[in-house]
C-alpha positions as CSV (number, residue, x, y, z in Angstrom):
1,M,191.7,102.9,21.6
2,S,191.8,100.4,19.0
3,E,192.3,96.6,19.6
4,A,195.6,97.1,17.5
5,S,196.8,99.1,20.3
6,K,195.8,97.3,23.3
7,R,199.0,95.3,24.9
8,S,198.3,92.6,28.0
9,V,200.0,90.3,29.9
10,V,198.4,88.1,32.7
11,V,200.6,86.9,35.7
12,E,200.0,83.8,37.8
13,R,201.3,82.9,40.8
14,T,203.1,79.6,40.7
15,S,204.2,79.1,44.5
16,T,204.9,81.7,47.4
17,G,206.5,84.5,46.0
18,Q,206.8,82.8,42.3
19,F,205.2,84.0,39.4
20,I,205.0,83.6,35.7
21,A,203.7,86.1,32.9
22,T,202.4,85.2,29.9
23,N,202.0,87.1,26.6
24,P,198.8,86.7,24.3
25,R,201.5,84.7,21.9
26,G,202.5,82.4,24.5
27,G,205.6,83.7,26.1
28,T,206.4,83.3,29.6
29,L,208.8,84.8,32.1
30,R,209.3,83.6,35.4
31,F,209.9,86.1,38.2
32,G,209.7,86.4,42.0
33,T,210.0,88.1,45.3
34,D,211.7,85.1,47.5
35,G,215.5,86.0,47.1
36,G,216.0,83.5,44.5
37,D,217.8,83.9,41.3
38,A,214.6,85.1,39.3
39,F,213.9,88.7,38.5
40,T,212.3,90.9,40.5
41,P,209.4,93.1,39.8
42,V,211.7,96.1,40.1
43,E,214.7,94.3,38.1
44,L,211.9,93.3,35.0
45,L,210.9,97.2,35.1
46,L,214.8,98.1,34.9
47,A,215.1,95.2,32.4
48,A,211.9,96.8,30.4
49,I,213.4,100.0,30.3
50,G,216.9,98.9,28.6
51,G,215.4,96.4,26.2
52,C,213.0,99.1,24.7
53,S,215.6,101.5,24.3
54,A,218.2,98.7,23.2
55,A,215.6,97.9,20.4
56,D,215.3,101.5,19.4
57,V,219.2,102.2,19.1
58,D,219.9,98.6,17.7
59,V,217.3,99.6,14.8
60,A,219.1,102.7,14.0
61,T,222.8,101.7,14.3
62,G,222.2,98.0,13.0
63,R,221.8,99.6,9.7
64,H,225.2,100.8,9.0
65,A,226.9,98.0,11.2
66,E,227.1,95.2,13.1
67,P,228.1,96.2,16.7
68,T,231.2,94.2,18.5
69,A,229.7,95.2,21.7
70,F,226.5,96.2,22.5
71,S,225.1,96.6,26.3
72,V,222.8,98.8,28.1
73,E,223.2,99.0,32.1
74,V,219.8,100.2,33.8
75,S,219.9,101.2,37.2
76,G,218.3,103.2,40.2
77,D,217.9,103.8,44.0
78,K,214.9,102.0,45.5
79,I,213.4,104.2,48.1
80,S,210.6,104.2,50.6
81,D,209.3,107.6,51.6
82,E,205.8,109.4,52.7
83,Q,205.3,108.6,49.0
84,G,205.7,104.9,49.2
85,N,207.9,102.6,47.5
86,R,209.7,103.6,44.3
87,M,212.6,103.8,41.9
88,T,214.7,107.2,41.7
89,G,217.7,108.2,39.8
90,L,217.1,106.1,36.9
91,R,220.1,105.9,34.6
92,V,220.3,104.3,31.0
93,T,224.3,103.7,30.1
94,F,224.6,102.4,26.4
95,H,228.1,100.4,26.1
96,V,228.5,100.1,22.4
97,A,231.4,99.6,20.2
98,F,231.7,99.1,16.1
99,P,234.8,97.6,14.2
100,D,236.7,99.4,12.1
101,E,234.9,98.7,8.7
102,E,232.5,100.6,6.2
103,G,229.6,101.8,8.1
104,A,231.1,101.7,11.5
105,D,231.3,105.5,11.1
106,R,228.1,106.3,10.2
107,A,227.0,103.8,13.1
108,R,229.0,105.8,15.4
109,A,228.0,109.3,14.4
110,I,224.3,108.5,14.7
111,L,224.5,106.6,18.0
112,P,223.9,109.9,20.5
113,R,221.0,110.8,18.0
114,A,219.6,107.5,18.2
115,V,220.1,107.3,22.3
116,K,218.5,110.9,22.3
117,A,215.6,109.7,20.1
118,S,214.6,106.6,22.1
119,H,214.7,108.7,25.4
120,D,212.8,111.7,24.1
121,R,210.1,110.1,21.9
122,L,210.5,106.4,21.0
123,C,211.0,104.4,24.0
124,T,207.3,103.5,24.8
125,V,208.4,102.0,28.4
126,S,210.7,104.8,29.6
127,R,208.2,107.3,28.3
128,T,205.4,106.1,30.1
129,V,207.7,106.1,33.6
130,E,208.8,109.7,32.8
131,L,205.5,111.2,32.1
132,G,204.0,109.4,34.9
133,T,200.8,107.6,33.6
134,P,198.3,106.6,36.3
135,V,197.4,102.6,37.1
136,A,193.8,101.7,38.1
137,T,193.2,98.5,39.9
138,E,190.3,96.4,40.4
139,I,189.2,93.2,41.7
140,A,187.5,90.7,39.3
141,E,184.6,88.8,40.3
142,D,185.0,85.3,39.1
């Protein structure tokens, strides 16, 4: 793989159950597991699926009209069974509306195709989840 295809973040513990993820551009995202208001790792996964699909659909429909409403609800069930902890029943629901103006009919018409294209081939996050990519773990010696 080329360096251009490489993606990474660094996750640092800030206190018990609290973490900050930092990307190579310096952006940060706080999350946690201690029941506070921070996103949990599972909520971040759901947000990543929704955000990836939202971005794809926004590019396709936004060329034609500015939406008056645009949200994406992502849900699923967290279970624990013989395979371990995991999410099942993942569902991505788009709530999109366009004004009555030029281009809006075209945006409405391509919305289903844009959602399908995101799901079937464009959204890296949901494609990775659906196809099941192995995750390797290691401990670095510092």
